[in-house]
N, C-alpha and C positions, 0 to 999 in steps of 0.2 A: 245134367250132372246129378241132380237129386235122385232120379230114378235109377241111375247106374249104381248108386250105393244104397238102394232101398233095402236090400236083404241084410246088409251089414248093420245098418242103422236099426232095423227091426230086431235083429239078434241082440244088439247092444242094449236096446230098451228092455227086452225080455230079461237079460241078465240083471239090469238095474231093478226091475220089478221083484225078481227073486231075492236080490240082496236087501231090498227095502223091507220085504216081509220077514226075512230072516232077522234083520236088525230089530224090527218092531217086536218080534217074538222074544228075542234075547233081552230087549229093554224091559219088557213086562216081567220077565223071569228074574233078572238080576237087579233091576232098578239102578243101573250104573249111569252116572252122568257122562262117562266117556263113550259108552254105547250110544247114548242120546245124541251126542255131537255128531257121530258118524251117521246116525239115522236122519238128522236134519239135513246134512249135506247130501245124503242119498235121495231124499225126497226132493230137494232143490234141483239136483242134476236131472233126476227122472222127469220132473215137470218140464224143465227146459228142453230136453231131448224129445219128450212125447209131444209137447206143444209144437215144436219145430217140425217134427215128422208129420203131424196132423195138418199143419198149415201148408206144408209142401204138397201133401197128398190131395188136399182140397183145392189147391191152386194158389200157391204163394207167389205167383209171378216168377220173375227171373232172379229173385233174391237167393243168394247162396245159403246152404244149410247152416253154416256157421253164423250168418247174420240173423237168421230166424232163431237159432239157439241162444245167441247173446241177447236178443230182444226179450225172449221168454225168461232168461236168467234175470234181467233187470226188472221185468214185470213181477217176478216172485219177490225180489228185493223190496219193491214198492209195497207189495201186499203185506209182507212181513213187517215192514216199517210202520205201516198204518195200523196193523194189528197190535204191535208193541205200544204205540202211542196211545191207542184206545185202552189197552190193558193197564198201562201206567196211570192214565187219567182216572180210570175206574177205581184203581187201588187207592189213589190219592184221595178220592172222595168217599171211599168205603169206610166201614167201621173196623176193618182189619187193622191190628196194631202194627206200627212201623218198628217199635221196640217192644220186645217180648216182656210180659209181666209174669216171670217165672215164680212158681209156688212149689212147695214141697209136695211130692207125690207119694202118698201113703198106700196107693192101690197095689203096688208091686207089679205093675204091668208095663214097665219101661222097656224091658227086653223082649223083642219078638222071638217067637219060638221057631227059629229057623237054624239050619245047620251052620250057615256062615256067621251067625251071631254067637253060637256056641263056641265056634273056633275063636272068635274075638275075645270072649271071656277067658278062654284058656290062655290067649296071648297076654292079656292083662295080668293074669296070675303069674305067668312066666317072667314078666318084667317087674314083678313085685309092686304093682299099683294097688293101692288100698281104696276101696269105695268110701266116699264121704256122704253123698246125699243123692237122692233121685228127685228130679224136678219135672214140672209139667207146665205148659202154657196153652191156654185155650185160644186157638186162632179164630174159630167161629163155633157155632153150635155142634158141628159134626166133625171138626178136625182139631186134633190136639198134637202139639209138638212135645215129645218127651226127651228128657236129657238126663244123663248120669255124670256125676263129677267124681273123678279119681285123683289120687295124689301119689307121687313117687315115694319110694321108701326113704330117700334122703330129704324129702319135704321141699325140694327145690323146683319141682315141675308139677303143675296142676293140669289135668286133662279133662276137658269137657267133651262128652260124646253126644251129638245130636242125632236123634232118630227122626228123619224127615219123611212125613207121609207123602206119597205120590198119588196122582189122580187115578192111577190104575189099581190102587189098593195096596201096592207094595211099599216097602220102606227103604229109603236110602240112608246111609250113615255118613256123618262128617265128624272130624276130629279137630279139636282146638287145644294145642299145647301152649301153656303160658308159664313164664318165669318172671320173677321180680328182681331187677338189678338193684345193687346197693344205692344207686343214685335216684331211685324211684321210677326208673323206666321199666316198661313192660316189653318183654320179648315174646312175641306171639307168632306161632306158625300154625296155619290151618289149611284145610282143603275144602273150604266152603265154596259151593258153586252157585249160590243165589246172589244176585246183584244187590249192592247197597247203594253205591254211587255218592255217598256222603263223605263227610270229613271225619278224620280220626284225631284224637289228642296228640299233641307233639311228642309226648313221652311214650306213645305206642309205636314200637318198631314191629310193624306187621308185615309178614310175608305170606302170601296166599298161593297155594299150590293145588289148583283144582284137578290137575292130571294125576296127582299122587294119591291113589286110593288105598295104598297099603299103610296101616298104622305104624309098622316097623320102619318103613322108609321115612315117613313123616317124622317119627320120633328121632331117628338118626339125624335128619336135617335140622331139627330143632336143637339137639345137643351140639351139633357143629356150629350153629349160630351162637349158642351160649359161649362156646370156646373162643370164637372170633371176637365176640363182644368184650370179653375179658372182665376182670374184676370179680368181686364176690357177689353172690346172689343170695338174697334174703329168703328165709323160710316163709312158707305160706302159713299164716296163723289167723287170718281173718275168715270169718264164716263165709262159705262159698255163696250161699244164697244172698246174703247182704251185699257181698262184693259185686256179684253179677248185676243185681238190680241197681246198685249205686252207679256202676259203670254205664248202664243203660240210660239212666237219668243224665249222667254227665255227657254222653253222646248226643242226647236230644238237645241239651242246652247249647253245646258248641255248634250244632248244625242249624239251630235257629239263629245264633249270632252270626254265622258265616253265610247265611242266605240260602242254605239248602232246604230248610223247612220254614213254613209259616208259623208264627206263634199260634198257640192253641185257640185263642179267641177269634182267629181268622179262618180256622179249618172249615167251618160250615159254609163260608162264602167262597173260599178259594181252594179248599182241599188242604192236604197236609204238605205236599211237596211243591216248591216253587217251580217256575218254568225252567230256570237254569238247572235246578235239581232234577227235573224230569229228563232234561237232555243228558245229564250225567248218568242217570239210571238207564236210559235208552242205549247209550254208548257202551256201558258195561254189560248190559244184557246181550247185545250183539257179540261182544268180545267173548263172553263166557259161553253163550249158546253155540257159537260156530267155531271158536278157536280155543276155548278153554283157557283164556287169558284173563287175569284180573289185574287191576291197576297196581302199580308198585307204590306203596305209601311210604 
């Protein structure tokens, strides 16, 4: 039965190879997390089909092709799981910060010189967003995360734009829309695709939309959430740099209290993230990398 479908299987594998290379090229060019999701699935399916085809060709016994494919599919899952666990453990014991220490960026280099970012700046002007401050955080000696803070003309919506460096040298962009309700709650709508896995303050009403890469669509969704929440929204008057760093310290404190992080004095011995925390990061990493789904907080 395997040999009877040999040509069709080989033809399907060839199509998968072409699709994988095309997605890899597009991912390098556009640095889109959506393309990256399809690329991961394409590699996974390609490995499963190619492994099963090779096993059958070399003598896979009387096992049906679908059994060999499923076995290879599960083998890739185990490999990815092991890789993720090692990466999370390495990150937990590394010097990389879990919470960014943002500082004012006076170099004027936060905006990449690319056509899509020029279009983004034009959109910001069309929506009457006013620039407040440019920020920068050093991830290590060679990688920096740059961020720009904008505010709406009615002073009720603050927008933080993250320029996320990729391993291929390109830059992805993420948007965080935030509003302050009269009762002190924060309405936050973002499209961040990096996993966190930790806990958020009770007054943070966070909705994460990794599939929404358009700033206009995310902006519309945020305003719709504001309307549904009801009540008056307070104007933003706090310094953005102070507010962001203060919230980072608040996040760290509650995640230590709730068991996601070890206290700082235990980092050298145990790492930053507890075992329960590592499981939460692993689960969110899988959901984001292969489904583009974030936890609903």
